[in-house]
PyMOL Python script that loads the backbone (N, CA, C, O; Angstrom):
from pymol import cmd

cmd.read_pdbstr("""\
ATOM      1  N   UNK A   1       5.035  13.790  -5.719  1.00  0.00           N
ATOM      2  CA  UNK A   1       5.004  12.116  -6.696  1.00  0.00           C
ATOM      3  C   UNK A   1       3.737  12.519  -8.533  1.00  0.00           C
ATOM      4  O   UNK A   1       2.562  12.882  -8.571  1.00  0.00           O
ATOM      5  N   UNK A   2       5.005  12.137 -10.043  1.00  0.00           N
ATOM      6  CA  UNK A   2       3.984  12.978 -11.072  1.00  0.00           C
ATOM      7  C   UNK A   2       2.456  12.257 -11.315  1.00  0.00           C
ATOM      8  O   UNK A   2       1.916  11.583 -10.437  1.00  0.00           O
ATOM      9  N   UNK A   3       2.156  12.382 -11.976  1.00  0.00           N
ATOM     10  CA  UNK A   3       0.690  12.100 -11.900  1.00  0.00           C
ATOM     11  C   UNK A   3       0.954  10.839 -12.368  1.00  0.00           C
ATOM     12  O   UNK A   3       0.483   9.963 -11.643  1.00  0.00           O
ATOM     13  N   UNK A   4       1.676  10.362 -13.546  1.00  0.00           N
ATOM     14  CA  UNK A   4       1.256   9.422 -13.628  1.00  0.00           C
ATOM     15  C   UNK A   4       2.011   8.110 -13.310  1.00  0.00           C
ATOM     16  O   UNK A   4       1.766   7.022 -13.829  1.00  0.00           O
ATOM     17  N   UNK A   5       3.234   8.434 -12.123  1.00  0.00           N
ATOM     18  CA  UNK A   5       2.980   7.662 -11.472  1.00  0.00           C
ATOM     19  C   UNK A   5       1.518   7.328 -10.648  1.00  0.00           C
ATOM     20  O   UNK A   5       0.755   6.363 -10.603  1.00  0.00           O
ATOM     21  N   UNK A   6       1.574   8.754  -9.991  1.00  0.00           N
ATOM     22  CA  UNK A   6       0.827   7.344  -9.096  1.00  0.00           C
ATOM     23  C   UNK A   6      -0.682   7.206  -9.329  1.00  0.00           C
ATOM     24  O   UNK A   6      -1.554   6.863  -8.531  1.00  0.00           O
ATOM     25  N   UNK A   7      -0.804   7.667 -11.024  1.00  0.00           N
ATOM     26  CA  UNK A   7      -1.618   6.917 -11.507  1.00  0.00           C
ATOM     27  C   UNK A   7      -1.530   5.591 -12.099  1.00  0.00           C
ATOM     28  O   UNK A   7      -2.425   5.021 -12.724  1.00  0.00           O
ATOM     29  N   UNK A   8      -0.567   5.231 -11.885  1.00  0.00           N
ATOM     30  CA  UNK A   8       0.238   3.276 -11.565  1.00  0.00           C
ATOM     31  C   UNK A   8       0.089   2.959 -10.730  1.00  0.00           C
ATOM     32  O   UNK A   8      -0.263   1.789 -10.580  1.00  0.00           O
ATOM     33  N   UNK A   9       0.310   4.029  -9.384  1.00  0.00           N
ATOM     34  CA  UNK A   9       0.190   3.414  -7.533  1.00  0.00           C
ATOM     35  C   UNK A   9      -1.353   3.267  -7.416  1.00  0.00           C
ATOM     36  O   UNK A   9      -1.748   2.555  -6.493  1.00  0.00           O
ATOM     37  N   UNK A  10      -2.377   3.908  -8.314  1.00  0.00           N
ATOM     38  CA  UNK A  10      -3.415   3.778  -7.796  1.00  0.00           C
ATOM     39  C   UNK A  10      -4.487   2.371  -8.672  1.00  0.00           C
ATOM     40  O   UNK A  10      -5.568   1.865  -8.372  1.00  0.00           O
ATOM     41  N   UNK A  11      -3.680   2.182  -9.632  1.00  0.00           N
ATOM     42  CA  UNK A  11      -4.713   1.978 -10.533  1.00  0.00           C
ATOM     43  C   UNK A  11      -3.624  -0.577  -9.899  1.00  0.00           C
ATOM     44  O   UNK A  11      -4.099  -1.663 -10.230  1.00  0.00           O
ATOM     45  N   UNK A  12      -2.576  -0.364  -9.222  1.00  0.00           N
ATOM     46  CA  UNK A  12      -2.025  -0.951  -8.560  1.00  0.00           C
ATOM     47  C   UNK A  12      -2.426  -1.354  -7.649  1.00  0.00           C
ATOM     48  O   UNK A  12      -2.386  -2.516  -7.244  1.00  0.00           O
ATOM     49  N   UNK A  13      -3.104   0.009  -6.955  1.00  0.00           N
ATOM     50  CA  UNK A  13      -3.606  -0.039  -6.157  1.00  0.00           C
ATOM     51  C   UNK A  13      -5.196  -1.148  -5.419  1.00  0.00           C
ATOM     52  O   UNK A  13      -5.659  -1.870  -4.536  1.00  0.00           O
ATOM     53  N   UNK A  14      -5.368  -0.385  -6.817  1.00  0.00           N
ATOM     54  CA  UNK A  14      -6.944  -0.951  -6.787  1.00  0.00           C
ATOM     55  C   UNK A  14      -6.977  -2.459  -7.510  1.00  0.00           C
ATOM     56  O   UNK A  14      -7.812  -2.914  -8.293  1.00  0.00           O
ATOM     57  N   UNK A  15      -6.499  -2.701  -7.294  1.00  0.00           N
ATOM     58  CA  UNK A  15      -6.429  -4.513  -7.753  1.00  0.00           C
ATOM     59  C   UNK A  15      -6.749  -5.544  -6.701  1.00  0.00           C
ATOM     60  O   UNK A  15      -7.198  -6.688  -6.624  1.00  0.00           O
ATOM     61  N   UNK A  16      -6.153  -4.271  -5.687  1.00  0.00           N
ATOM     62  CA  UNK A  16      -6.115  -5.620  -4.465  1.00  0.00           C
ATOM     63  C   UNK A  16      -6.743  -5.050  -3.439  1.00  0.00           C
ATOM     64  O   UNK A  16      -6.832  -5.600  -2.341  1.00  0.00           O
ATOM     65  N   UNK A  17      -7.391  -3.528  -3.796  1.00  0.00           N
ATOM     66  CA  UNK A  17      -8.073  -2.904  -3.066  1.00  0.00           C
ATOM     67  C   UNK A  17      -9.406  -3.505  -2.505  1.00  0.00           C
ATOM     68  O   UNK A  17      -9.736  -3.350  -1.329  1.00  0.00           O
ATOM     69  N   UNK A  18     -10.552  -4.574  -3.908  1.00  0.00           N
ATOM     70  CA  UNK A  18     -11.485  -5.745  -2.993  1.00  0.00           C
ATOM     71  C   UNK A  18     -11.229  -6.048  -2.058  1.00  0.00           C
ATOM     72  O   UNK A  18     -11.864  -5.958  -1.007  1.00  0.00           O
ATOM     73  N   UNK A  19      -9.855  -6.630  -2.347  1.00  0.00           N
ATOM     74  CA  UNK A  19      -8.833  -7.777  -0.754  1.00  0.00           C
ATOM     75  C   UNK A  19      -9.734  -7.052   0.643  1.00  0.00           C
ATOM     76  O   UNK A  19     -10.581  -7.272   1.508  1.00  0.00           O
ATOM     77  N   UNK A  20      -8.919  -6.168   0.145  1.00  0.00           N
ATOM     78  CA  UNK A  20      -9.241  -5.239   2.314  1.00  0.00           C
ATOM     79  C   UNK A  20     -10.149  -4.421   2.091  1.00  0.00           C
ATOM     80  O   UNK A  20      -9.861  -3.582   2.945  1.00  0.00           O
ATOM     81  N   UNK A  21     -11.456  -3.845   1.343  1.00  0.00           N
ATOM     82  CA  UNK A  21     -12.392  -4.087   2.053  1.00  0.00           C
ATOM     83  C   UNK A  21     -13.552  -4.416   2.000  1.00  0.00           C
ATOM     84  O   UNK A  21     -14.578  -3.853   2.382  1.00  0.00           O
ATOM     85  N   UNK A  22     -13.221  -6.096   1.124  1.00  0.00           N
ATOM     86  CA  UNK A  22     -14.627  -6.991   2.293  1.00  0.00           C
ATOM     87  C   UNK A  22     -13.677  -7.581   3.593  1.00  0.00           C
ATOM     88  O   UNK A  22     -14.215  -8.331   4.407  1.00  0.00           O
ATOM     89  N   UNK A  23     -12.559  -7.285   3.709  1.00  0.00           N
ATOM     90  CA  UNK A  23     -12.334  -7.119   5.439  1.00  0.00           C
ATOM     91  C   UNK A  23     -12.930  -5.013   6.139  1.00  0.00           C
ATOM     92  O   UNK A  23     -12.330  -4.400   7.022  1.00  0.00           O
ATOM     93  N   UNK A  24     -13.804  -4.641   5.589  1.00  0.00           N
ATOM     94  CA  UNK A  24     -14.061  -2.916   5.712  1.00  0.00           C
ATOM     95  C   UNK A  24     -12.786  -2.511   6.712  1.00  0.00           C
ATOM     96  O   UNK A  24     -12.687  -2.381   7.932  1.00  0.00           O
ATOM     97  N   UNK A  25     -11.549  -2.330   5.211  1.00  0.00           N
ATOM     98  CA  UNK A  25     -10.333  -2.103   5.642  1.00  0.00           C
ATOM     99  C   UNK A  25     -10.365  -1.098   4.133  1.00  0.00           C
ATOM    100  O   UNK A  25     -11.349  -0.993   3.401  1.00  0.00           O
ATOM    101  N   UNK A  26      -8.661  -0.241   3.862  1.00  0.00           N
ATOM    102  CA  UNK A  26      -8.610   0.483   2.420  1.00  0.00           C
ATOM    103  C   UNK A  26      -7.121   0.118   2.424  1.00  0.00           C
ATOM    104  O   UNK A  26      -6.681  -1.029   2.511  1.00  0.00           O
ATOM    105  N   UNK A  27      -6.239   1.506   2.293  1.00  0.00           N
ATOM    106  CA  UNK A  27      -5.246   1.723   2.216  1.00  0.00           C
ATOM    107  C   UNK A  27      -5.508   3.096   1.231  1.00  0.00           C
ATOM    108  O   UNK A  27      -6.475   3.199   0.476  1.00  0.00           O
ATOM    109  N   UNK A  28      -3.969   4.581   1.474  1.00  0.00           N
ATOM    110  CA  UNK A  28      -4.309   5.252   0.819  1.00  0.00           C
ATOM    111  C   UNK A  28      -2.245   5.827   0.544  1.00  0.00           C
ATOM    112  O   UNK A  28      -1.142   5.724   1.080  1.00  0.00           O
ATOM    113  N   UNK A  29      -3.105   6.556  -0.959  1.00  0.00           N
ATOM    114  CA  UNK A  29      -1.157   6.107  -0.997  1.00  0.00           C
ATOM    115  C   UNK A  29      -1.154   8.385  -0.165  1.00  0.00           C
ATOM    116  O   UNK A  29      -2.068   9.185  -0.368  1.00  0.00           O
ATOM    117  N   UNK A  30       0.471   8.750   0.847  1.00  0.00           N
ATOM    118  CA  UNK A  30       0.537   9.266   1.930  1.00  0.00           C
ATOM    119  C   UNK A  30       1.761   9.857   1.507  1.00  0.00           C
ATOM    120  O   UNK A  30       2.021  10.799   2.256  1.00  0.00           O
ATOM    121  N   UNK A  31       2.854   9.661   0.386  1.00  0.00           N
ATOM    122  CA  UNK A  31       3.482  10.206  -0.429  1.00  0.00           C
ATOM    123  C   UNK A  31       4.858   8.815  -0.304  1.00  0.00           C
ATOM    124  O   UNK A  31       5.297   7.949   0.452  1.00  0.00           O
ATOM    125  N   UNK A  32       5.068   9.516  -1.828  1.00  0.00           N
ATOM    126  CA  UNK A  32       6.852   8.210  -2.835  1.00  0.00           C
ATOM    127  C   UNK A  32       7.804   9.107  -2.241  1.00  0.00           C
ATOM    128  O   UNK A  32       7.955  10.322  -2.372  1.00  0.00           O
ATOM    129  N   UNK A  33       8.296   8.409  -1.687  1.00  0.00           N
ATOM    130  CA  UNK A  33       9.790   9.817  -1.243  1.00  0.00           C
ATOM    131  C   UNK A  33      10.869   9.787  -2.773  1.00  0.00           C
ATOM    132  O   UNK A  33      10.572   9.254  -3.842  1.00  0.00           O
ATOM    133  N   UNK A  34      12.019  10.456  -2.477  1.00  0.00           N
ATOM    134  CA  UNK A  34      12.764  10.808  -3.649  1.00  0.00           C
ATOM    135  C   UNK A  34      13.849   9.185  -4.116  1.00  0.00           C
ATOM    136  O   UNK A  34      14.409   8.789  -5.138  1.00  0.00           O
ATOM    137  N   UNK A  35      13.656   8.592  -2.472  1.00  0.00           N
ATOM    138  CA  UNK A  35      14.249   6.881  -2.444  1.00  0.00           C
ATOM    139  C   UNK A  35      13.799   5.648  -3.377  1.00  0.00           C
ATOM    140  O   UNK A  35      14.270   4.543  -3.644  1.00  0.00           O
ATOM    141  N   UNK A  36      12.433   6.527  -3.813  1.00  0.00           N
ATOM    142  CA  UNK A  36      11.388   5.541  -3.916  1.00  0.00           C
ATOM    143  C   UNK A  36      10.923   4.577  -3.052  1.00  0.00           C
ATOM    144  O   UNK A  36      11.071   3.378  -3.288  1.00  0.00           O
ATOM    145  N   UNK A  37      10.260   5.088  -1.868  1.00  0.00           N
ATOM    146  CA  UNK A  37       9.939   4.136  -0.997  1.00  0.00           C
ATOM    147  C   UNK A  37       8.218   5.297  -1.264  1.00  0.00           C
ATOM    148  O   UNK A  37       8.031   6.500  -1.446  1.00  0.00           O
ATOM    149  N   UNK A  38       7.492   4.318  -1.168  1.00  0.00           N
ATOM    150  CA  UNK A  38       5.677   4.050  -1.161  1.00  0.00           C
ATOM    151  C   UNK A  38       5.428   4.340   0.112  1.00  0.00           C
ATOM    152  O   UNK A  38       5.483   3.455   0.966  1.00  0.00           O
ATOM    153  N   UNK A  39       5.131   5.574   0.406  1.00  0.00           N
ATOM    154  CA  UNK A  39       4.182   5.703   2.080  1.00  0.00           C
ATOM    155  C   UNK A  39       2.850   4.736   2.127  1.00  0.00           C
ATOM    156  O   UNK A  39       2.519   5.364   1.121  1.00  0.00           O
ATOM    157  N   UNK A  40       2.031   4.032   2.284  1.00  0.00           N
ATOM    158  CA  UNK A  40       0.395   4.198   2.730  1.00  0.00           C
ATOM    159  C   UNK A  40      -0.364   4.081   3.639  1.00  0.00           C
ATOM    160  O   UNK A  40      -0.014   3.467   4.647  1.00  0.00           O
ATOM    161  N   UNK A  41      -0.940   4.339   3.586  1.00  0.00           N
ATOM    162  CA  UNK A  41      -1.709   4.338   5.563  1.00  0.00           C
ATOM    163  C   UNK A  41      -2.521   2.898   5.417  1.00  0.00           C
ATOM    164  O   UNK A  41      -2.671   2.241   4.386  1.00  0.00           O
ATOM    165  N   UNK A  42      -2.814   2.716   6.236  1.00  0.00           N
ATOM    166  CA  UNK A  42      -3.637   1.839   5.936  1.00  0.00           C
ATOM    167  C   UNK A  42      -4.880   1.879   7.151  1.00  0.00           C
ATOM    168  O   UNK A  42      -4.797   1.915   8.378  1.00  0.00           O
ATOM    169  N   UNK A  43      -6.521   1.844   5.853  1.00  0.00           N
ATOM    170  CA  UNK A  43      -7.597   2.753   7.559  1.00  0.00           C
ATOM    171  C   UNK A  43      -8.246   2.257   6.882  1.00  0.00           C
ATOM    172  O   UNK A  43      -8.005   1.993   5.704  1.00  0.00           O
ATOM    173  N   UNK A  44      -9.531   1.947   7.688  1.00  0.00           N
ATOM    174  CA  UNK A  44     -10.689   1.122   7.954  1.00  0.00           C
ATOM    175  C   UNK A  44     -10.237   0.017   9.167  1.00  0.00           C
ATOM    176  O   UNK A  44      -9.505   0.370  10.092  1.00  0.00           O
ATOM    177  N   UNK A  45     -10.917  -1.754   9.006  1.00  0.00           N
ATOM    178  CA  UNK A  45     -10.129  -1.971   9.900  1.00  0.00           C
ATOM    179  C   UNK A  45      -9.050  -2.658  10.254  1.00  0.00           C
ATOM    180  O   UNK A  45      -8.779  -3.174  11.338  1.00  0.00           O
ATOM    181  N   UNK A  46      -8.179  -2.609   8.800  1.00  0.00           N
ATOM    182  CA  UNK A  46      -6.474  -2.773   8.393  1.00  0.00           C
ATOM    183  C   UNK A  46      -5.646  -1.606   9.145  1.00  0.00           C
ATOM    184  O   UNK A  46      -4.425  -1.597   8.986  1.00  0.00           O
ATOM    185  N   UNK A  47      -6.424  -0.340  10.186  1.00  0.00           N
ATOM    186  CA  UNK A  47      -5.309  -0.073  10.729  1.00  0.00           C
ATOM    187  C   UNK A  47      -5.227  -1.241  12.052  1.00  0.00           C
ATOM    188  O   UNK A  47      -4.306  -1.930  12.492  1.00  0.00           O
ATOM    189  N   UNK A  48      -6.266  -1.124  12.320  1.00  0.00           N
ATOM    190  CA  UNK A  48      -5.901  -1.966  13.953  1.00  0.00           C
ATOM    191  C   UNK A  48      -5.631  -3.678  14.158  1.00  0.00           C
ATOM    192  O   UNK A  48      -5.221  -4.368  15.091  1.00  0.00           O
ATOM    193  N   UNK A  49      -6.033  -3.915  12.944  1.00  0.00           N
ATOM    194  CA  UNK A  49      -6.164  -5.764  11.731  1.00  0.00           C
ATOM    195  C   UNK A  49      -4.286  -5.914  12.778  1.00  0.00           C
ATOM    196  O   UNK A  49      -3.537  -4.937  12.771  1.00  0.00           O
ATOM    197  N   UNK A  50      -3.827  -7.409  13.632  1.00  0.00           N
ATOM    198  CA  UNK A  50      -3.419  -7.577  13.539  1.00  0.00           C
ATOM    199  C   UNK A  50      -1.939  -8.749  12.634  1.00  0.00           C
ATOM    200  O   UNK A  50      -0.865  -9.307  12.861  1.00  0.00           O
ATOM    201  N   UNK A  51      -3.008  -8.488  11.518  1.00  0.00           N
ATOM    202  CA  UNK A  51      -2.759  -9.760  10.520  1.00  0.00           C
ATOM    203  C   UNK A  51      -2.876  -7.793   9.789  1.00  0.00           C
ATOM    204  O   UNK A  51      -4.012  -7.351   9.962  1.00  0.00           O
ATOM    205  N   UNK A  52      -2.187  -7.066   9.297  1.00  0.00           N
ATOM    206  CA  UNK A  52      -2.622  -5.541   8.990  1.00  0.00           C
ATOM    207  C   UNK A  52      -0.325  -5.770   7.875  1.00  0.00           C
ATOM    208  O   UNK A  52       0.255  -5.654   6.795  1.00  0.00           O
ATOM    209  N   UNK A  53      -0.133  -6.121   9.309  1.00  0.00           N
ATOM    210  CA  UNK A  53       2.083  -5.875   8.666  1.00  0.00           C
ATOM    211  C   UNK A  53       1.649  -7.081   7.594  1.00  0.00           C
ATOM    212  O   UNK A  53       1.144  -6.725   6.530  1.00  0.00           O
ATOM    213  N   UNK A  54       1.802  -8.220   7.807  1.00  0.00           N
ATOM    214  CA  UNK A  54       1.504  -8.981   6.382  1.00  0.00           C
ATOM    215  C   UNK A  54       0.513  -9.053   5.238  1.00  0.00           C
ATOM    216  O   UNK A  54       0.372  -9.702   4.202  1.00  0.00           O
ATOM    217  N   UNK A  55      -0.172  -7.991   5.969  1.00  0.00           N
ATOM    218  CA  UNK A  55      -1.444  -7.762   4.445  1.00  0.00           C
ATOM    219  C   UNK A  55      -0.711  -6.307   3.646  1.00  0.00           C
ATOM    220  O   UNK A  55      -1.225  -5.854   2.624  1.00  0.00           O
ATOM    221  N   UNK A  56       0.594  -5.648   4.300  1.00  0.00           N
ATOM    222  CA  UNK A  56       1.457  -5.359   3.795  1.00  0.00           C
ATOM    223  C   UNK A  56       2.224  -5.591   2.054  1.00  0.00           C
ATOM    224  O   UNK A  56       2.322  -5.261   0.872  1.00  0.00           O
ATOM    225  N   UNK A  57       2.624  -6.514   3.280  1.00  0.00           N
ATOM    226  CA  UNK A  57       3.858  -6.658   2.763  1.00  0.00           C
ATOM    227  C   UNK A  57       3.595  -8.185   1.753  1.00  0.00           C
ATOM    228  O   UNK A  57       4.257  -8.324   0.725  1.00  0.00           O
ATOM    229  N   UNK A  58       2.747  -9.072   2.112  1.00  0.00           N
ATOM    230  CA  UNK A  58       2.242  -9.845   0.860  1.00  0.00           C
ATOM    231  C   UNK A  58       1.444  -9.794  -0.204  1.00  0.00           C
ATOM    232  O   UNK A  58       1.507 -10.365  -1.293  1.00  0.00           O
ATOM    233  N   UNK A  59       0.045  -8.399   0.630  1.00  0.00           N
ATOM    234  CA  UNK A  59      -0.382  -7.998  -0.515  1.00  0.00           C
ATOM    235  C   UNK A  59      -0.110  -7.057  -1.591  1.00  0.00           C
ATOM    236  O   UNK A  59      -0.102  -7.284  -2.801  1.00  0.00           O
ATOM    237  N   UNK A  60       0.141  -5.823  -0.894  1.00  0.00           N
ATOM    238  CA  UNK A  60       0.225  -4.185  -1.163  1.00  0.00           C
ATOM    239  C   UNK A  60       1.291  -4.427  -1.548  1.00  0.00           C
ATOM    240  O   UNK A  60       1.242  -4.930  -2.671  1.00  0.00           O
ATOM    241  N   UNK A  61       2.618  -4.279  -1.029  1.00  0.00           N
ATOM    242  CA  UNK A  61       3.809  -4.870  -1.813  1.00  0.00           C
ATOM    243  C   UNK A  61       4.253  -5.006  -2.820  1.00  0.00           C
ATOM    244  O   UNK A  61       4.964  -4.373  -3.601  1.00  0.00           O
ATOM    245  N   UNK A  62       3.238  -6.929  -2.698  1.00  0.00           N
ATOM    246  CA  UNK A  62       3.558  -7.547  -3.915  1.00  0.00           C
ATOM    247  C   UNK A  62       2.406  -6.635  -5.055  1.00  0.00           C
ATOM    248  O   UNK A  62       2.654  -6.292  -6.211  1.00  0.00           O
ATOM    249  N   UNK A  63       1.526  -6.480  -4.517  1.00  0.00           N
ATOM    250  CA  UNK A  63       0.925  -5.243  -6.110  1.00  0.00           C
ATOM    251  C   UNK A  63       1.516  -4.467  -6.450  1.00  0.00           C
ATOM    252  O   UNK A  63       1.280  -4.178  -7.624  1.00  0.00           O
ATOM    253  N   UNK A  64       2.354  -3.826  -5.927  1.00  0.00           N
ATOM    254  CA  UNK A  64       2.896  -2.909  -6.172  1.00  0.00           C
ATOM    255  C   UNK A  64       4.831  -2.751  -6.733  1.00  0.00           C
ATOM    256  O   UNK A  64       5.437  -1.692  -6.892  1.00  0.00           O
ATOM    257  N   UNK A  65       5.252  -3.830  -6.873  1.00  0.00           N
ATOM    258  CA  UNK A  65       6.855  -3.537  -7.379  1.00  0.00           C
ATOM    259  C   UNK A  65       6.233  -4.619  -7.996  1.00  0.00           C
ATOM    260  O   UNK A  65       7.142  -5.181  -8.607  1.00  0.00           O
ATOM    261  N   UNK A  66       4.679  -5.531  -8.273  1.00  0.00           N
ATOM    262  CA  UNK A  66       4.474  -6.697  -9.566  1.00  0.00           C
ATOM    263  C   UNK A  66       5.169  -5.154 -10.634  1.00  0.00           C
ATOM    264  O   UNK A  66       6.279  -5.045 -11.156  1.00  0.00           O
ATOM    265  N   UNK A  67       4.016  -4.188 -10.636  1.00  0.00           N
ATOM    266  CA  UNK A  67       3.114  -2.834 -11.003  1.00  0.00           C
ATOM    267  C   UNK A  67       4.926  -2.254 -11.683  1.00  0.00           C
ATOM    268  O   UNK A  67       5.571  -2.147 -12.726  1.00  0.00           O
ATOM    269  N   UNK A  68       5.008  -2.057 -10.338  1.00  0.00           N
ATOM    270  CA  UNK A  68       6.554  -1.091 -10.722  1.00  0.00           C
ATOM    271  C   UNK A  68       7.065  -1.178  -9.993  1.00  0.00           C
ATOM    272  O   UNK A  68       6.858  -0.821  -8.833  1.00  0.00           O
ATOM    273  N   UNK A  69       8.049  -1.773 -10.532  1.00  0.00           N
ATOM    274  CA  UNK A  69       9.577  -1.703 -10.635  1.00  0.00           C
ATOM    275  C   UNK A  69       9.796  -1.439  -9.819  1.00  0.00           C
ATOM    276  O   UNK A  69       9.695  -2.099  -8.785  1.00  0.00           O
ATOM    277  N   UNK A  70      10.225  -0.252  -9.960  1.00  0.00           N
ATOM    278  CA  UNK A  70      11.360   1.242  -9.894  1.00  0.00           C
ATOM    279  C   UNK A  70      10.693   1.036  -8.277  1.00  0.00           C
ATOM    280  O   UNK A  70      11.403   0.332  -7.559  1.00  0.00           O
ATOM    281  N   UNK A  71       9.675   1.461  -7.762  1.00  0.00           N
ATOM    282  CA  UNK A  71       9.227   1.410  -6.346  1.00  0.00           C
ATOM    283  C   UNK A  71      10.327   0.453  -5.963  1.00  0.00           C
ATOM    284  O   UNK A  71      10.520  -0.626  -6.522  1.00  0.00           O
ATOM    285  N   UNK A  72      11.193   1.053  -4.731  1.00  0.00           N
ATOM    286  CA  UNK A  72      11.840  -0.001  -4.046  1.00  0.00           C
ATOM    287  C   UNK A  72      11.360  -0.130  -2.654  1.00  0.00           C
ATOM    288  O   UNK A  72      12.161  -0.889  -2.108  1.00  0.00           O
ATOM    289  N   UNK A  73      10.666   0.147  -2.005  1.00  0.00           N
ATOM    290  CA  UNK A  73      10.168  -0.729  -1.113  1.00  0.00           C
ATOM    291  C   UNK A  73       8.585  -0.147  -0.681  1.00  0.00           C
ATOM    292  O   UNK A  73       8.326   0.853  -1.350  1.00  0.00           O
ATOM    293  N   UNK A  74       7.558  -0.497   0.193  1.00  0.00           N
ATOM    294  CA  UNK A  74       6.315  -0.136   0.252  1.00  0.00           C
ATOM    295  C   UNK A  74       6.024   0.311   1.708  1.00  0.00           C
ATOM    296  O   UNK A  74       5.252  -0.596   2.017  1.00  0.00           O
ATOM    297  N   UNK A  75       6.095   0.913   2.561  1.00  0.00           N
ATOM    298  CA  UNK A  75       5.531   1.309   3.920  1.00  0.00           C
ATOM    299  C   UNK A  75       4.275   1.146   4.664  1.00  0.00           C
ATOM    300  O   UNK A  75       4.084  -0.036   4.376  1.00  0.00           O
ATOM    301  N   UNK A  76       3.546   1.376   5.209  1.00  0.00           N
ATOM    302  CA  UNK A  76       2.872   1.948   6.278  1.00  0.00           C
ATOM    303  C   UNK A  76       2.896   2.604   7.214  1.00  0.00           C
ATOM    304  O   UNK A  76       2.983   1.830   8.167  1.00  0.00           O
ATOM    305  N   UNK A  77       2.864   3.905   7.656  1.00  0.00           N
ATOM    306  CA  UNK A  77       2.792   5.109   7.720  1.00  0.00           C
ATOM    307  C   UNK A  77       1.937   4.462   9.631  1.00  0.00           C
ATOM    308  O   UNK A  77       2.761   4.889  10.439  1.00  0.00           O
ATOM    309  N   UNK A  78       1.160   3.961  10.193  1.00  0.00           N
ATOM    310  CA  UNK A  78       0.467   3.571  11.225  1.00  0.00           C
ATOM    311  C   UNK A  78       0.247   2.339  11.567  1.00  0.00           C
ATOM    312  O   UNK A  78      -0.862   1.979  11.962  1.00  0.00           O
ATOM    313  N   UNK A  79       2.043   0.917  11.383  1.00  0.00           N
ATOM    314  CA  UNK A  79       0.770   0.095  11.409  1.00  0.00           C
ATOM    315  C   UNK A  79       2.435  -0.388  12.082  1.00  0.00           C
ATOM    316  O   UNK A  79       3.455  -0.170  11.428  1.00  0.00           O
ATOM    317  N   UNK A  80       2.463  -0.980  13.303  1.00  0.00           N
ATOM    318  CA  UNK A  80       3.639  -1.029  14.256  1.00  0.00           C
ATOM    319  C   UNK A  80       3.941  -3.048  13.424  1.00  0.00           C
ATOM    320  O   UNK A  80       3.169  -3.976  13.184  1.00  0.00           O
ATOM    321  N   UNK A  81       5.645  -2.823  13.248  1.00  0.00           N
ATOM    322  CA  UNK A  81       5.842  -3.687  13.601  1.00  0.00           C
ATOM    323  C   UNK A  81       6.057  -4.632  13.800  1.00  0.00           C
ATOM    324  O   UNK A  81       7.286  -4.586  13.854  1.00  0.00           O
ATOM    325  N   UNK A  82       5.537  -6.507  14.147  1.00  0.00           N
ATOM    326  CA  UNK A  82       5.421  -7.047  15.407  1.00  0.00           C
ATOM    327  C   UNK A  82       6.694  -7.768  15.619  1.00  0.00           C
ATOM    328  O   UNK A  82       6.896  -8.366  16.675  1.00  0.00           O
TER     329      UNK A  82
END
""", "prot")
cmd.dss("prot")
cmd.show_as("cartoon", "prot")
cmd.util.cbc("prot")
cmd.orient("prot")
């Protein structure tokens, strides 16, 4: 991932990290594919929380797409979709 884009991704994630950390979780970037799919790993309590799929879609993906509209999709590599 190019440095400027990665910086924008991290800045967008930083805007929601306090909410994740309040519940004992966090998120880290795994990769950005050539198709502009951002793959993330939910860590801490977020990795096992039954609400993590909703957190990813409603919180993380919304924040990323708002700040970086060229990203087409956000996926978690370690979350089973219910």
